[in-house]
All heavy atoms as TSV, in Angstrom:
chain	resi	resn	atom	element	x	y	z
A	1	MET	N	N	-4.838	-26.605	6.315
A	1	MET	CA	C	-3.719	-25.749	6.626
A	1	MET	C	C	-4.118	-24.243	6.461
A	1	MET	O	O	-3.668	-23.497	7.285
A	1	MET	CB	C	-2.513	-26.088	5.754
A	1	MET	CG	C	-1.269	-25.271	6.056
A	1	MET	SD	S	0.218	-25.984	5.232
A	1	MET	CE	C	0.497	-24.720	4.033
A	2	LEU	N	N	-4.881	-23.888	5.389
A	2	LEU	CA	C	-5.187	-22.557	5.211
A	2	LEU	C	C	-6.188	-22.109	6.353
A	2	LEU	O	O	-6.110	-20.880	6.811
A	2	LEU	CB	C	-5.815	-22.324	3.893
A	2	LEU	CG	C	-4.889	-22.498	2.651
A	2	LEU	CD1	C	-5.696	-22.306	1.369
A	2	LEU	CD2	C	-3.818	-21.479	2.778
A	3	ASP	N	N	-7.013	-22.957	6.764
A	3	ASP	CA	C	-7.972	-22.663	7.849
A	3	ASP	C	C	-7.243	-22.415	9.151
A	3	ASP	O	O	-7.600	-21.444	9.829
A	3	ASP	CB	C	-8.944	-23.803	8.025
A	3	ASP	CG	C	-9.973	-23.950	6.946
A	3	ASP	OD1	O	-10.139	-23.016	6.138
A	3	ASP	OD2	O	-10.478	-25.006	6.714
A	4	ASP	N	N	-6.175	-23.197	9.422
A	4	ASP	CA	C	-5.342	-22.939	10.624
A	4	ASP	C	C	-4.678	-21.554	10.552
A	4	ASP	O	O	-4.622	-20.884	11.563
A	4	ASP	CB	C	-4.258	-24.052	10.798
A	4	ASP	CG	C	-4.940	-25.447	11.143
A	4	ASP	OD1	O	-6.012	-25.463	11.548
A	4	ASP	OD2	O	-4.214	-26.420	10.884
A	5	ALA	N	N	-4.179	-21.245	9.368
A	5	ALA	CA	C	-3.511	-19.910	9.198
A	5	ALA	C	C	-4.543	-18.801	9.427
A	5	ALA	O	O	-4.271	-17.851	10.099
A	5	ALA	CB	C	-2.844	-19.871	7.888
A	6	ALA	N	N	-5.702	-18.916	8.884
A	6	ALA	CA	C	-6.785	-17.926	8.910
A	6	ALA	C	C	-7.150	-17.762	10.450
A	6	ALA	O	O	-7.283	-16.647	10.952
A	6	ALA	CB	C	-7.944	-18.249	8.130
A	7	MET	N	N	-7.257	-18.945	11.134
A	7	MET	CA	C	-7.617	-18.716	12.561
A	7	MET	C	C	-6.504	-18.185	13.379
A	7	MET	O	O	-6.878	-17.368	14.205
A	7	MET	CB	C	-7.946	-20.218	13.090
A	7	MET	CG	C	-9.245	-20.696	12.665
A	7	MET	SD	S	-9.862	-22.304	13.360
A	7	MET	CE	C	-8.571	-23.034	14.138
A	8	ALA	N	N	-5.323	-18.412	13.071
A	8	ALA	CA	C	-4.171	-17.878	13.693
A	8	ALA	C	C	-4.131	-16.257	13.600
A	8	ALA	O	O	-3.906	-15.522	14.497
A	8	ALA	CB	C	-2.927	-18.462	13.294
A	9	LEU	N	N	-4.482	-15.866	12.317
A	9	LEU	CA	C	-4.537	-14.408	12.068
A	9	LEU	C	C	-5.683	-13.717	12.771
A	9	LEU	O	O	-5.562	-12.625	13.269
A	9	LEU	CB	C	-4.605	-14.078	10.553
A	9	LEU	CG	C	-3.352	-14.386	9.790
A	9	LEU	CD1	C	-3.717	-14.278	8.304
A	9	LEU	CD2	C	-2.258	-13.425	10.164
A	10	GLU	N	N	-6.757	-14.521	12.965
A	10	GLU	CA	C	-7.975	-14.011	13.674
A	10	GLU	C	C	-7.725	-13.796	15.113
A	10	GLU	O	O	-8.314	-12.963	15.852
A	10	GLU	CB	C	-9.255	-14.776	13.398
A	10	GLU	CG	C	-9.688	-14.688	12.005
A	10	GLU	CD	C	-9.956	-13.193	11.622
A	10	GLU	OE1	O	-10.603	-12.389	12.405
A	10	GLU	OE2	O	-9.529	-12.835	10.471
A	11	GLU	N	N	-6.805	-14.627	15.640
A	11	GLU	CA	C	-6.464	-14.571	17.163
A	11	GLU	C	C	-5.446	-13.440	17.478
A	11	GLU	O	O	-5.247	-13.240	18.688
A	11	GLU	CB	C	-5.901	-16.009	17.510
A	11	GLU	CG	C	-6.839	-17.052	17.499
A	11	GLU	CD	C	-6.217	-18.494	17.705
A	11	GLU	OE1	O	-5.003	-18.536	17.918
A	11	GLU	OE2	O	-7.055	-19.445	17.730
A	12	ILE	N	N	-4.965	-12.830	16.469
A	12	ILE	CA	C	-4.028	-11.633	16.714
A	12	ILE	C	C	-4.875	-10.499	17.463
A	12	ILE	O	O	-6.045	-10.289	17.071
A	12	ILE	CB	C	-3.395	-11.172	15.478
A	12	ILE	CG1	C	-2.432	-12.313	14.994
A	12	ILE	CG2	C	-2.637	-9.895	15.659
A	12	ILE	CD1	C	-1.846	-12.073	13.618
A	13	ALA	N	N	-4.248	-9.856	18.445
A	13	ALA	CA	C	-4.904	-8.804	19.090
A	13	ALA	C	C	-5.322	-7.717	18.107
A	13	ALA	O	O	-4.617	-7.372	17.151
A	13	ALA	CB	C	-3.951	-8.161	20.122
A	14	PRO	N	N	-6.555	-7.122	18.316
A	14	PRO	CA	C	-7.077	-6.119	17.300
A	14	PRO	C	C	-6.075	-5.074	17.027
A	14	PRO	O	O	-5.998	-4.530	15.945
A	14	PRO	CB	C	-8.362	-5.655	18.098
A	14	PRO	CG	C	-8.701	-6.779	18.941
A	14	PRO	CD	C	-7.434	-7.420	19.402
A	15	GLU	N	N	-5.311	-4.614	18.027
A	15	GLU	CA	C	-4.435	-3.419	17.796
A	15	GLU	C	C	-3.277	-3.857	16.950
A	15	GLU	O	O	-2.565	-2.938	16.469
A	15	GLU	CB	C	-3.939	-2.832	19.133
A	15	GLU	CG	C	-3.189	-3.789	20.073
A	15	GLU	CD	C	-4.006	-4.604	21.027
A	15	GLU	OE1	O	-5.292	-4.689	20.825
A	15	GLU	OE2	O	-3.450	-5.243	21.879
A	16	ASP	N	N	-2.958	-5.101	16.808
A	16	ASP	CA	C	-1.854	-5.575	15.938
A	16	ASP	C	C	-2.277	-6.013	14.553
A	16	ASP	O	O	-1.437	-6.232	13.675
A	16	ASP	CB	C	-1.143	-6.703	16.679
A	16	ASP	CG	C	-0.412	-6.221	17.916
A	16	ASP	OD1	O	0.028	-5.108	17.987
A	16	ASP	OD2	O	-0.207	-7.056	18.819
A	17	LYS	N	N	-3.587	-6.182	14.337
A	17	LYS	CA	C	-4.066	-6.639	12.984
A	17	LYS	C	C	-3.662	-5.703	11.865
A	17	LYS	O	O	-3.553	-6.248	10.735
A	17	LYS	CB	C	-5.522	-6.956	13.043
A	17	LYS	CG	C	-5.876	-8.180	13.844
A	17	LYS	CD	C	-7.353	-8.549	13.792
A	17	LYS	CE	C	-7.574	-9.762	14.556
A	17	LYS	NZ	N	-9.003	-10.101	14.400
A	18	SER	N	N	-3.394	-4.456	12.080
A	18	SER	CA	C	-3.124	-3.553	11.051
A	18	SER	C	C	-1.646	-3.380	10.858
A	18	SER	O	O	-1.072	-2.634	9.994
A	18	SER	CB	C	-3.800	-2.231	11.295
A	18	SER	OG	O	-3.287	-1.646	12.459
A	19	ARG	N	N	-0.779	-4.113	11.644
A	19	ARG	CA	C	0.659	-4.115	11.436
A	19	ARG	C	C	1.057	-4.651	10.052
A	19	ARG	O	O	0.410	-5.613	9.568
A	19	ARG	CB	C	1.389	-4.894	12.533
A	19	ARG	CG	C	1.268	-4.280	13.915
A	19	ARG	CD	C	1.931	-5.113	15.009
A	19	ARG	NE	N	3.292	-5.472	14.514
A	19	ARG	CZ	C	4.332	-4.834	15.054
A	19	ARG	NH1	N	4.255	-4.001	16.002
A	19	ARG	NH2	N	5.564	-5.263	14.647
A	20	ASN	N	N	2.033	-4.101	9.433
A	20	ASN	CA	C	2.487	-4.549	8.069
A	20	ASN	C	C	2.811	-6.029	8.034
A	20	ASN	O	O	2.522	-6.656	7.038
A	20	ASN	CB	C	3.540	-3.631	7.621
A	20	ASN	CG	C	3.053	-2.248	7.345
A	20	ASN	OD1	O	1.957	-1.924	7.236
A	20	ASN	ND2	N	3.970	-1.309	7.238
A	21	GLU	N	N	3.361	-6.523	9.078
A	21	GLU	CA	C	3.862	-7.868	9.153
A	21	GLU	C	C	2.607	-8.800	9.036
A	21	GLU	O	O	2.657	-9.807	8.296
A	21	GLU	CB	C	4.737	-8.194	10.332
A	21	GLU	CG	C	5.938	-7.450	10.457
A	21	GLU	CD	C	5.861	-6.136	11.153
A	21	GLU	OE1	O	4.705	-5.687	11.485
A	21	GLU	OE2	O	6.865	-5.480	11.356
A	22	VAL	N	N	1.584	-8.370	9.799
A	22	VAL	CA	C	0.278	-9.172	9.799
A	22	VAL	C	C	-0.338	-9.020	8.477
A	22	VAL	O	O	-0.909	-10.055	7.943
A	22	VAL	CB	C	-0.618	-8.749	10.930
A	22	VAL	CG1	C	-1.932	-9.372	10.936
A	22	VAL	CG2	C	0.088	-8.884	12.344
A	23	LEU	N	N	-0.420	-7.880	7.902
A	23	LEU	CA	C	-0.952	-7.733	6.578
A	23	LEU	C	C	-0.236	-8.504	5.469
A	23	LEU	O	O	-0.932	-9.057	4.649
A	23	LEU	CB	C	-1.108	-6.258	6.258
A	23	LEU	CG	C	-1.943	-5.377	7.169
A	23	LEU	CD1	C	-1.805	-3.855	6.745
A	23	LEU	CD2	C	-3.407	-5.811	7.013
A	24	GLY	N	N	1.021	-8.501	5.634
A	24	GLY	CA	C	1.808	-9.350	4.712
A	24	GLY	C	C	1.470	-10.804	4.788
A	24	GLY	O	O	1.340	-11.513	3.795
A	25	ALA	N	N	1.224	-11.263	6.050
A	25	ALA	CA	C	0.961	-12.740	6.191
A	25	ALA	C	C	-0.435	-12.992	5.599
A	25	ALA	O	O	-0.772	-13.969	5.023
A	25	ALA	CB	C	0.960	-13.005	7.662
A	26	ARG	N	N	-1.335	-11.981	5.780
A	26	ARG	CA	C	-2.756	-12.185	5.228
A	26	ARG	C	C	-2.645	-12.143	3.636
A	26	ARG	O	O	-3.367	-12.903	3.017
A	26	ARG	CB	C	-3.574	-10.873	5.660
A	26	ARG	CG	C	-5.031	-11.172	5.497
A	26	ARG	CD	C	-5.904	-10.301	6.214
A	26	ARG	NE	N	-5.874	-10.254	7.747
A	26	ARG	CZ	C	-6.587	-11.246	8.334
A	26	ARG	NH1	N	-7.377	-12.085	7.773
A	26	ARG	NH2	N	-6.480	-11.178	9.682
A	27	VAL	N	N	-1.777	-11.368	3.107
A	27	VAL	CA	C	-1.631	-11.396	1.536
A	27	VAL	C	C	-1.244	-12.805	1.171
A	27	VAL	O	O	-1.775	-13.351	0.219
A	27	VAL	CB	C	-0.608	-10.357	1.124
A	27	VAL	CG1	C	-0.226	-10.618	-0.332
A	27	VAL	CG2	C	-1.152	-8.931	1.341
A	28	VAL	N	N	-0.184	-13.319	1.893
A	28	VAL	CA	C	0.217	-14.706	1.518
A	28	VAL	C	C	-0.857	-15.654	1.695
A	28	VAL	O	O	-1.068	-16.538	0.776
A	28	VAL	CB	C	1.451	-15.101	2.464
A	28	VAL	CG1	C	1.833	-16.568	2.256
A	28	VAL	CG2	C	2.617	-14.192	2.181
A	29	LEU	N	N	-1.675	-15.578	2.703
A	29	LEU	CA	C	-2.818	-16.496	2.920
A	29	LEU	C	C	-3.796	-16.396	1.759
A	29	LEU	O	O	-4.296	-17.343	1.178
A	29	LEU	CB	C	-3.460	-16.242	4.229
A	29	LEU	CG	C	-4.732	-16.963	4.559
A	29	LEU	CD1	C	-4.463	-18.446	4.716
A	29	LEU	CD2	C	-5.421	-16.405	5.791
A	30	TYR	N	N	-4.172	-15.106	1.417
A	30	TYR	CA	C	-5.162	-14.906	0.437
A	30	TYR	C	C	-4.639	-15.433	-0.981
A	30	TYR	O	O	-5.408	-15.877	-1.797
A	30	TYR	CB	C	-5.496	-13.494	0.323
A	30	TYR	CG	C	-6.368	-12.938	1.418
A	30	TYR	CD1	C	-6.281	-11.581	1.758
A	30	TYR	CD2	C	-7.269	-13.755	2.038
A	30	TYR	CE1	C	-7.099	-11.142	2.765
A	30	TYR	CE2	C	-8.035	-13.312	3.079
A	30	TYR	CZ	C	-8.042	-11.973	3.464
A	30	TYR	OH	O	-8.774	-11.440	4.448
A	31	MET	N	N	-3.299	-15.258	-1.164
A	31	MET	CA	C	-2.792	-15.802	-2.417
A	31	MET	C	C	-2.802	-17.364	-2.481
A	31	MET	O	O	-3.130	-17.918	-3.512
A	31	MET	CB	C	-1.363	-15.300	-2.631
A	31	MET	CG	C	-1.219	-13.821	-2.967
A	31	MET	SD	S	0.360	-13.171	-2.965
A	31	MET	CE	C	1.187	-14.120	-4.209
A	32	ALA	N	N	-2.564	-17.902	-1.423
A	32	ALA	CA	C	-2.622	-19.397	-1.282
A	32	ALA	C	C	-4.059	-19.915	-1.513
A	32	ALA	O	O	-4.297	-20.966	-2.073
A	32	ALA	CB	C	-2.051	-19.911	0.037
A	33	ALA	N	N	-5.043	-19.070	-1.052
A	33	ALA	CA	C	-6.473	-19.422	-1.171
A	33	ALA	C	C	-7.014	-18.968	-2.531
A	33	ALA	O	O	-8.191	-19.145	-2.762
A	33	ALA	CB	C	-7.248	-18.754	-0.099
A	34	LYS	N	N	-6.154	-18.409	-3.374
A	34	LYS	CA	C	-6.473	-17.809	-4.675
A	34	LYS	C	C	-7.604	-16.746	-4.570
A	34	LYS	O	O	-8.439	-16.658	-5.457
A	34	LYS	CB	C	-6.860	-18.964	-5.606
A	34	LYS	CG	C	-5.769	-19.886	-5.903
A	34	LYS	CD	C	-6.086	-20.968	-6.856
A	34	LYS	CE	C	-4.804	-21.956	-7.001
A	34	LYS	NZ	N	-5.089	-22.995	-7.811
A	35	LYS	N	N	-7.561	-16.031	-3.487
A	35	LYS	CA	C	-8.489	-14.776	-3.384
A	35	LYS	C	C	-7.730	-13.564	-3.842
A	35	LYS	O	O	-7.262	-12.800	-3.046
A	35	LYS	CB	C	-8.953	-14.804	-1.890
A	35	LYS	CG	C	-9.714	-15.901	-1.450
A	35	LYS	CD	C	-10.207	-15.782	-0.036
A	35	LYS	CE	C	-11.083	-17.004	0.328
A	35	LYS	NZ	N	-11.587	-16.827	1.737
A	36	TRP	N	N	-7.589	-13.519	-5.134
A	36	TRP	CA	C	-6.648	-12.499	-5.794
A	36	TRP	C	C	-7.070	-11.080	-5.435
A	36	TRP	O	O	-6.199	-10.243	-5.215
A	36	TRP	CB	C	-6.601	-12.793	-7.202
A	36	TRP	CG	C	-6.306	-14.151	-7.553
A	36	TRP	CD1	C	-7.048	-15.070	-8.303
A	36	TRP	CD2	C	-5.178	-14.943	-7.196
A	36	TRP	NE1	N	-6.417	-16.218	-8.446
A	36	TRP	CE2	C	-5.258	-16.198	-7.789
A	36	TRP	CE3	C	-4.016	-14.604	-6.496
A	36	TRP	CZ2	C	-4.245	-17.260	-7.597
A	36	TRP	CZ3	C	-3.058	-15.605	-6.344
A	36	TRP	CH2	C	-3.121	-16.912	-6.910
A	37	ASP	N	N	-8.384	-10.762	-5.553
A	37	ASP	CA	C	-8.790	-9.359	-5.297
A	37	ASP	C	C	-8.438	-9.005	-3.826
A	37	ASP	O	O	-7.946	-7.779	-3.648
A	37	ASP	CB	C	-10.290	-9.254	-5.510
A	37	ASP	CG	C	-10.739	-9.354	-6.983
A	37	ASP	OD1	O	-9.828	-9.244	-7.753
A	37	ASP	OD2	O	-11.888	-9.569	-7.210
A	38	MET	N	N	-8.615	-9.826	-2.927
A	38	MET	CA	C	-8.330	-9.512	-1.447
A	38	MET	C	C	-6.809	-9.325	-1.313
A	38	MET	O	O	-6.303	-8.447	-0.598
A	38	MET	CB	C	-8.899	-10.502	-0.527
A	38	MET	CG	C	-10.500	-10.518	-0.546
A	38	MET	SD	S	-11.131	-12.005	0.347
A	38	MET	CE	C	-11.010	-11.412	1.970
A	39	ALA	N	N	-6.061	-10.190	-1.912
A	39	ALA	CA	C	-4.589	-10.147	-1.753
A	39	ALA	C	C	-4.062	-8.848	-2.426
A	39	ALA	O	O	-3.257	-8.156	-1.889
A	39	ALA	CB	C	-3.910	-11.352	-2.459
A	40	ALA	N	N	-4.668	-8.525	-3.654
A	40	ALA	CA	C	-4.208	-7.303	-4.309
A	40	ALA	C	C	-4.460	-6.033	-3.525
A	40	ALA	O	O	-3.712	-5.201	-3.535
A	40	ALA	CB	C	-4.834	-7.300	-5.705
A	41	ALA	N	N	-5.677	-6.028	-2.937
A	41	ALA	CA	C	-5.981	-4.826	-2.171
A	41	ALA	C	C	-5.066	-4.598	-1.050
A	41	ALA	O	O	-4.617	-3.453	-0.811
A	41	ALA	CB	C	-7.486	-4.952	-1.652
A	42	ILE	N	N	-4.758	-5.591	-0.242
A	42	ILE	CA	C	-3.891	-5.440	0.814
A	42	ILE	C	C	-2.433	-5.127	0.364
A	42	ILE	O	O	-1.717	-4.310	0.932
A	42	ILE	CB	C	-3.947	-6.680	1.774
A	42	ILE	CG1	C	-5.346	-6.740	2.418
A	42	ILE	CG2	C	-2.881	-6.568	2.827
A	42	ILE	CD1	C	-5.572	-8.129	3.250
A	43	ALA	N	N	-1.950	-5.875	-0.659
A	43	ALA	CA	C	-0.690	-5.737	-1.184
A	43	ALA	C	C	-0.503	-4.262	-1.728
A	43	ALA	O	O	0.604	-3.649	-1.496
A	43	ALA	CB	C	-0.389	-6.713	-2.294
A	44	SER	N	N	-1.544	-3.765	-2.303
A	44	SER	CA	C	-1.428	-2.402	-2.807
A	44	SER	C	C	-1.290	-1.312	-1.740
A	44	SER	O	O	-0.559	-0.473	-1.766
A	44	SER	CB	C	-2.778	-2.041	-3.547
A	44	SER	OG	O	-2.778	-0.702	-3.975
A	45	HIS	N	N	-1.966	-1.588	-0.535
A	45	HIS	CA	C	-1.785	-0.769	0.655
A	45	HIS	C	C	-0.347	-0.886	1.140
A	45	HIS	O	O	0.278	0.125	1.360
A	45	HIS	CB	C	-2.792	-1.135	1.762
A	45	HIS	CG	C	-2.483	-0.659	3.043
A	45	HIS	ND1	N	-2.669	0.674	3.375
A	45	HIS	CD2	C	-1.840	-1.245	4.152
A	45	HIS	CE1	C	-2.285	0.843	4.593
A	45	HIS	NE2	N	-1.759	-0.316	5.095
A	46	LEU	N	N	0.110	-2.097	1.189
A	46	LEU	CA	C	1.521	-2.284	1.711
A	46	LEU	C	C	2.545	-1.590	0.941
A	46	LEU	O	O	3.549	-0.985	1.387
A	46	LEU	CB	C	1.794	-3.833	1.837
A	46	LEU	CG	C	1.192	-4.523	2.931
A	46	LEU	CD1	C	1.371	-5.970	2.869
A	46	LEU	CD2	C	1.504	-3.986	4.376
A	47	VAL	N	N	2.401	-1.518	-0.476
A	47	VAL	CA	C	3.320	-0.978	-1.298
A	47	VAL	C	C	3.305	0.650	-1.136
A	47	VAL	O	O	4.245	1.258	-1.232
A	47	VAL	CB	C	2.994	-1.223	-2.789
A	47	VAL	CG1	C	3.741	-0.427	-3.737
A	47	VAL	CG2	C	3.241	-2.721	-3.116
A	48	LYS	N	N	2.083	1.152	-0.880
A	48	LYS	CA	C	1.998	2.511	-0.527
A	48	LYS	C	C	2.619	2.976	0.754
A	48	LYS	O	O	3.268	3.992	0.844
A	48	LYS	CB	C	0.513	2.970	-0.523
A	48	LYS	CG	C	-0.119	2.899	-1.893
A	48	LYS	CD	C	-1.584	3.261	-1.743
A	48	LYS	CE	C	-2.316	3.063	-3.149
A	48	LYS	NZ	N	-3.726	3.049	-3.064
A	49	VAL	N	N	2.536	2.133	1.801
A	49	VAL	CA	C	3.060	2.462	3.124
A	49	VAL	C	C	4.500	2.084	3.343
A	49	VAL	O	O	5.220	2.542	4.092
A	49	VAL	CB	C	2.255	1.961	4.256
A	49	VAL	CG1	C	0.769	2.620	4.214
A	49	VAL	CG2	C	2.110	0.406	4.322
A	50	GLU	N	N	4.994	1.093	2.545
A	50	GLU	CA	C	6.290	0.563	2.631
A	50	GLU	C	C	6.945	0.323	1.244
A	50	GLU	O	O	7.175	-0.856	0.820
A	50	GLU	CB	C	6.430	-0.758	3.380
A	50	GLU	CG	C	6.313	-0.546	4.887
A	50	GLU	CD	C	6.760	-1.852	5.677
A	50	GLU	OE1	O	6.861	-2.889	5.016
A	50	GLU	OE2	O	6.971	-1.709	6.865
A	51	PRO	N	N	7.042	1.382	0.441
A	51	PRO	CA	C	7.517	1.170	-1.022
A	51	PRO	C	C	8.877	0.491	-1.046
A	51	PRO	O	O	9.117	-0.165	-2.030
A	51	PRO	CB	C	7.502	2.566	-1.480
A	51	PRO	CG	C	7.481	3.479	-0.395
A	51	PRO	CD	C	6.802	2.782	0.692
A	52	GLU	N	N	9.717	0.705	-0.087
A	52	GLU	CA	C	11.058	0.135	-0.155
A	52	GLU	C	C	10.978	-1.393	-0.116
A	52	GLU	O	O	11.899	-2.148	-0.683
A	52	GLU	CB	C	11.972	0.636	0.921
A	52	GLU	CG	C	11.559	0.211	2.368
A	52	GLU	CD	C	10.433	1.068	2.979
A	52	GLU	OE1	O	9.923	1.956	2.284
A	52	GLU	OE2	O	9.996	0.775	4.102
A	53	ASN	N	N	9.954	-2.054	0.494
A	53	ASN	CA	C	9.866	-3.510	0.483
A	53	ASN	C	C	9.486	-4.094	-0.801
A	53	ASN	O	O	9.749	-5.219	-1.154
A	53	ASN	CB	C	8.984	-3.918	1.620
A	53	ASN	CG	C	9.588	-3.822	2.897
A	53	ASN	OD1	O	10.802	-3.829	3.033
A	53	ASN	ND2	N	8.764	-3.856	4.051
A	54	GLY	N	N	8.754	-3.283	-1.641
A	54	GLY	CA	C	8.341	-3.753	-2.901
A	54	GLY	C	C	9.433	-3.757	-3.946
A	54	GLY	O	O	9.292	-4.389	-5.026
A	55	ARG	N	N	10.575	-3.230	-3.668
A	55	ARG	CA	C	11.784	-3.242	-4.506
A	55	ARG	C	C	12.792	-4.325	-4.187
A	55	ARG	O	O	13.822	-4.396	-4.722
A	55	ARG	CB	C	12.434	-1.870	-4.390
A	55	ARG	CG	C	11.577	-0.793	-4.900
A	55	ARG	CD	C	12.407	0.499	-5.053
A	55	ARG	NE	N	11.402	1.572	-5.234
A	55	ARG	CZ	C	11.252	2.661	-4.569
A	55	ARG	NH1	N	11.989	2.894	-3.441
A	55	ARG	NH2	N	10.393	3.622	-4.835
A	56	GLN	N	N	12.459	-5.219	-3.291
A	56	GLN	CA	C	13.413	-6.258	-2.836
A	56	GLN	C	C	13.162	-7.580	-3.534
A	56	GLN	O	O	13.084	-8.681	-2.907
A	56	GLN	CB	C	13.338	-6.368	-1.293
A	56	GLN	CG	C	13.843	-5.221	-0.618
A	56	GLN	CD	C	13.767	-5.447	0.877
A	56	GLN	OE1	O	13.228	-6.436	1.348
A	56	GLN	NE2	N	14.209	-4.420	1.609
A	57	GLY	N	N	12.878	-7.602	-4.837
A	57	GLY	CA	C	12.657	-8.799	-5.508
A	57	GLY	C	C	11.212	-9.021	-5.954
A	57	GLY	O	O	10.891	-9.967	-6.696
A	58	GLY	N	N	10.336	-8.129	-5.639
A	58	GLY	CA	C	8.978	-8.154	-6.185
A	58	GLY	C	C	7.962	-9.175	-5.538
A	58	GLY	O	O	6.990	-9.309	-6.089
A	59	SER	N	N	8.396	-9.768	-4.446
A	59	SER	CA	C	7.418	-10.772	-3.831
A	59	SER	C	C	7.345	-10.535	-2.371
A	59	SER	O	O	8.233	-9.872	-1.792
A	59	SER	CB	C	7.874	-12.234	-4.107
A	59	SER	OG	O	9.078	-12.458	-3.419
A	60	ILE	N	N	6.261	-10.972	-1.800
A	60	ILE	CA	C	6.028	-10.853	-0.433
A	60	ILE	C	C	6.425	-12.176	0.220
A	60	ILE	O	O	5.946	-13.205	-0.189
A	60	ILE	CB	C	4.574	-10.524	-0.086
A	60	ILE	CG1	C	4.176	-9.233	-0.690
A	60	ILE	CG2	C	4.299	-10.566	1.425
A	60	ILE	CD1	C	2.750	-8.850	-0.665
A	61	SER	N	N	7.297	-12.162	1.191
A	61	SER	CA	C	7.769	-13.436	1.747
A	61	SER	C	C	6.915	-13.745	2.950
A	61	SER	O	O	6.384	-12.813	3.657
A	61	SER	CB	C	9.226	-13.262	2.209
A	61	SER	OG	O	9.389	-12.248	3.143
A	62	PRO	N	N	6.725	-15.069	3.154
A	62	PRO	CA	C	5.870	-15.447	4.323
A	62	PRO	C	C	6.561	-15.146	5.648
A	62	PRO	O	O	7.741	-14.942	5.654
A	62	PRO	CB	C	5.792	-17.006	4.159
A	62	PRO	CG	C	6.166	-17.238	2.754
A	62	PRO	CD	C	7.048	-16.018	2.327
A	63	ILE	N	N	5.763	-14.922	6.665
A	63	ILE	CA	C	6.247	-14.642	7.984
A	63	ILE	C	C	6.282	-15.952	8.888
A	63	ILE	O	O	5.345	-16.634	8.910
A	63	ILE	CB	C	5.325	-13.514	8.659
A	63	ILE	CG1	C	5.102	-12.380	7.751
A	63	ILE	CG2	C	5.878	-13.251	9.995
A	63	ILE	CD1	C	6.279	-11.537	7.508
A	64	ARG	N	N	7.377	-16.110	9.481
A	64	ARG	CA	C	7.488	-17.237	10.490
A	64	ARG	C	C	6.794	-16.769	11.782
A	64	ARG	O	O	6.723	-15.554	12.052
A	64	ARG	CB	C	8.946	-17.582	10.709
A	64	ARG	CG	C	9.590	-18.209	9.660
A	64	ARG	CD	C	11.006	-18.542	10.124
A	64	ARG	NE	N	11.758	-19.152	8.941
A	64	ARG	CZ	C	12.963	-18.975	8.830
A	64	ARG	NH1	N	13.772	-18.330	9.619
A	64	ARG	NH2	N	13.590	-19.564	7.724
A	65	SER	N	N	6.404	-17.723	12.635
A	65	SER	CA	C	5.951	-17.250	13.904
A	65	SER	C	C	7.076	-16.615	14.704
A	65	SER	O	O	8.245	-17.009	14.569
A	65	SER	CB	C	5.448	-18.451	14.778
A	65	SER	OG	O	6.562	-19.408	14.937
A	66	GLY	N	N	6.780	-15.544	15.277
A	66	GLY	CA	C	7.850	-14.722	15.963
A	66	GLY	C	C	8.154	-13.484	15.118
A	66	GLY	O	O	8.914	-12.637	15.501
A	67	GLY	N	N	7.581	-13.403	13.889
A	67	GLY	CA	C	7.754	-12.205	13.063
A	67	GLY	C	C	8.885	-12.124	12.019
A	67	GLY	O	O	9.022	-11.158	11.336
A	68	SER	N	N	9.738	-13.216	12.078
A	68	SER	CA	C	10.873	-13.147	11.078
A	68	SER	C	C	10.414	-13.555	9.661
A	68	SER	O	O	9.471	-14.431	9.617
A	68	SER	CB	C	12.052	-13.934	11.572
A	68	SER	OG	O	11.686	-15.276	11.649
A	69	ARG	N	N	11.054	-13.063	8.641
A	69	ARG	CA	C	10.677	-13.486	7.366
A	69	ARG	C	C	11.336	-14.719	6.976
A	69	ARG	O	O	12.409	-15.106	7.475
A	69	ARG	CB	C	11.155	-12.398	6.335
A	69	ARG	CG	C	10.523	-11.052	6.542
A	69	ARG	CD	C	9.864	-10.535	5.310
A	69	ARG	NE	N	9.361	-9.232	5.614
A	69	ARG	CZ	C	8.056	-8.962	5.442
A	69	ARG	NH1	N	7.260	-9.920	4.993
A	69	ARG	NH2	N	7.538	-7.778	5.694
A	70	VAL	N	N	10.702	-15.524	6.115
A	70	VAL	CA	C	11.125	-16.847	5.646
A	70	VAL	C	C	12.288	-16.583	4.554
A	70	VAL	O	O	12.184	-15.772	3.791
A	70	VAL	CB	C	10.004	-17.708	5.057
A	70	VAL	CG1	C	10.559	-18.963	4.489
A	70	VAL	CG2	C	9.056	-17.994	6.228
């Protein structure tokens, strides 16, 4: 399942890979894979660029296909 998610993220167009929604999905994937340093680095960036989202309960919600939050 994690491999499928990683492959799906790699298939995203290069110009969209830096979108906050994609980065949030990558954080969720890294957390599931217990790659804490990688998850923390991206999450830290997201908090800097979207601090208002960090105040909505303190967690990053997974993204459904189509871009909506779970």
